[in-house]
N, C-alpha and C positions, 0 to 999 in steps of 0.2 A: 969627329961625326962626318960622314959622307954627305956631300951636297946632293947627289943624285938620288939617294934613297931616304925618303921621309920616314921618321920613326913612327911607331904605333901611336904614340901620345899626339903627334901632330895630325894624324888622320882621323882620330877620334871625333873631334868637333865637326868634321865634315860630315860624318855619318849623322849626327844630330841635325845638322842643317838640311841634309837631304830628306830626313824623316819629316821635319817641319814643312819643307816645301811640298812634299808628297801629300801631307795632310791638307794643306791649303788647296792644292790642285784638286784633290778628291772631293773637297767640300764644294768647290765651284762646279765640278762635273755632275755631282749628286744633285745640286740645285737645278742645274740646267735639265738634267734628266726628269727631275720631279715637275719642272715647269712645262716640259714638252708633254709629259703624260697628262697633267692637269689640262693643258690646252687641248689635247686630244679628246679627253673626256667631255669637256665643255662643248667642243665642236660636234662631238658625236650626239650629245643630248639635245643640241639645237637642230640637228638634221633629222631626228626622229620625232 
């Protein structure tokens, strides 16, 4: 087995880890977006 070239079996778990990390980041970003929109709506209703 060559040291420089990882096999497909070794790279497969990294894809899963990347997908899980992406899911966690997206949840955080969506919560931040939801919070900003909610804050904007509350601020708008207080101003009018």
